Wavefront OBJ file of the C-alpha trace (Angstrom):
o trace
v -36.738 239.711 108.482
v -35.607 240.824 104.921
v -35.701 238.188 102.176
v -34.741 238.291 98.576
v -36.373 236.029 95.841
v -33.668 234.800 93.604
v -35.638 234.703 90.155
v -35.078 232.227 87.248
v -34.622 233.650 83.914
v -35.734 230.470 82.159
v -39.260 230.278 83.451
v -41.784 233.073 82.926
v -43.584 232.666 86.270
v -40.133 233.017 88.045
v -38.740 235.924 86.217
v -39.149 238.491 89.132
v -36.714 240.516 91.259
v -38.479 240.785 94.523
v -37.625 242.024 98.094
v -39.909 241.049 100.991
v -40.072 241.915 104.652
v -41.317 239.026 106.817
v -42.303 238.578 110.529
v -42.116 235.317 112.337
v -45.456 234.770 114.141
v -43.870 232.720 116.824
v -40.872 233.764 118.979
v -39.622 230.233 119.051
v -39.425 230.265 115.021
v -37.680 233.483 115.303
v -35.052 232.094 117.688
v -34.850 228.898 115.600
v -34.119 230.817 112.537
v -31.443 233.209 114.002
v -29.719 230.098 115.922
v -29.482 228.488 112.417
v -28.176 231.664 110.723
v -25.432 231.961 113.368
v -24.345 228.417 113.081
v -24.197 228.925 109.163
v -22.249 232.042 109.356
v -19.832 230.480 111.777
v -19.159 227.518 109.575
v -16.996 228.932 106.887
v -16.130 231.739 104.402
v -19.028 231.080 102.001
v -22.032 229.793 104.236
v -25.169 228.163 102.528
v -28.135 230.325 102.297
v -31.173 229.739 104.167
v -33.954 228.961 101.578
v -37.698 229.522 102.066
v -40.164 227.710 99.975
v -43.909 228.324 99.751
v -46.307 225.669 98.987
v -48.048 228.012 96.528
v -46.787 227.527 92.859
v -47.055 231.268 91.693
v -44.726 233.772 93.199
v -47.619 236.524 92.753
v -49.919 234.243 94.985
v -47.424 234.173 97.820
v -47.164 238.017 98.378
v -50.348 239.469 96.671
v -54.076 238.606 96.669
v -56.201 239.958 93.872
v -53.193 242.259 92.723
v -53.165 244.022 96.066
v -50.706 243.693 98.902
v -52.382 241.454 101.143
v -50.277 241.367 104.471
v -51.320 237.774 104.619
v -49.800 234.992 106.681
v -48.017 232.469 104.819
v -46.319 229.169 105.815
v -43.017 228.391 104.394
v -40.421 225.354 104.505
v -36.965 226.542 105.506
v -33.861 224.738 103.989
v -30.249 225.058 104.366
v -28.811 225.269 100.807
v -30.937 224.819 97.620
v -33.274 221.972 98.092
v -33.900 219.529 95.329
v -37.771 219.456 94.216
v -38.440 216.407 96.094
v -36.657 217.528 99.444
v -39.279 216.984 102.293
v -37.012 217.695 105.290
v -37.082 221.446 106.011
v -35.154 222.370 109.308
v -38.296 224.283 110.153
v -41.718 225.276 108.925
v -42.697 228.550 110.311
v -45.766 230.719 109.588
v -44.802 234.296 108.834
v -46.650 237.624 108.089
v -45.747 239.456 104.992
v -45.091 242.930 106.256
v -43.972 244.818 103.136
v -43.040 244.007 99.584
v -40.946 247.096 98.475
v -39.945 245.276 95.228
v -41.747 243.093 92.910
v -40.248 243.766 89.314
v -40.372 241.620 86.289
v -37.060 241.056 84.600
v -36.780 242.928 81.461
v -34.360 240.452 79.854
v -32.911 243.217 77.884
v -29.173 243.688 76.955
v -26.952 244.260 79.528
v -26.830 247.766 80.746
v -23.644 250.019 80.898
v -23.588 250.078 84.572
v -25.151 247.763 87.299
v -28.274 248.812 89.172
v -29.159 248.334 93.024
v -32.170 248.688 95.186
v -31.822 249.897 98.590
v -34.186 248.856 101.463
v -33.740 248.988 105.295
v -34.952 249.997 108.657
v -33.495 252.099 111.486
v -30.966 249.074 112.282
v -29.799 247.942 109.013
v -29.736 248.834 105.420
v -29.740 246.186 102.328
v -28.317 246.762 98.996
v -29.367 244.353 96.290
v -27.956 243.987 92.821
v -30.789 244.065 90.252
v -30.189 241.410 87.650
v -31.074 242.193 84.174
v -30.120 239.267 81.857
v -28.911 235.778 82.058
v -26.201 235.119 82.993
v -25.991 237.557 85.698
v -25.080 237.526 89.517
v -26.570 237.690 92.756
v -25.386 240.065 95.382
v -26.695 241.662 98.754
v -24.593 243.974 100.956
v -25.604 244.762 104.540
v -24.894 247.751 106.623
v -25.620 247.738 110.272
v -25.858 250.834 112.337
l 1 2 3 4 5 6 7 8 9 10 11 12 13 14 15 16 17 18 19 20 21 22 23 24 25 26 27 28 29 30 31 32 33 34 35 36 37 38 39 40 41 42 43 44 45 46 47 48 49 50 51 52 53 54 55 56 57 58 59 60 61 62 63 64 65 66 67 68 69 70 71 72 73 74 75 76 77 78 79 80 81 82 83 84 85 86 87 88 89 90 91 92 93 94 95 96 97 98 99 100 101 102 103 104 105 106 107 108 109 110 111 112 113 114 115 116 117 118 119 120 121 122 123 124 125 126 127 128 129 130 131 132 133 134 135 136 137 138 139 140 141 142 143 144 145 146 147
């Protein structure tokens, strides 16, 4: 599974543009996630996102250990839509292995560029094109192409 971390320009510890490849460690969790994803896609023209939350406070600690890619296993709480900080009712809490972190860049927070920038990542089945935010306010966009 490919995930995108939606950064926050207002908090220094969350000013990152990050793309991560995860693997569910249990087939049951993978099926549960896929089932919820299909249900959300069929629910309307603008479905709610599935949001993953880690127990760790720092994004760097989730993906890396001692500034190196760790390939570690991490437990996430999964919510439909953006949960409040006090929300303790995820629809699932899978343990996942971090397979790859192809993009982990701090926002420059410079002036708006003359043109938008994108980051492409994928595998033999799908390609993902992620808009790279540069300054607040900006927009979040992911395009997916399947073989």
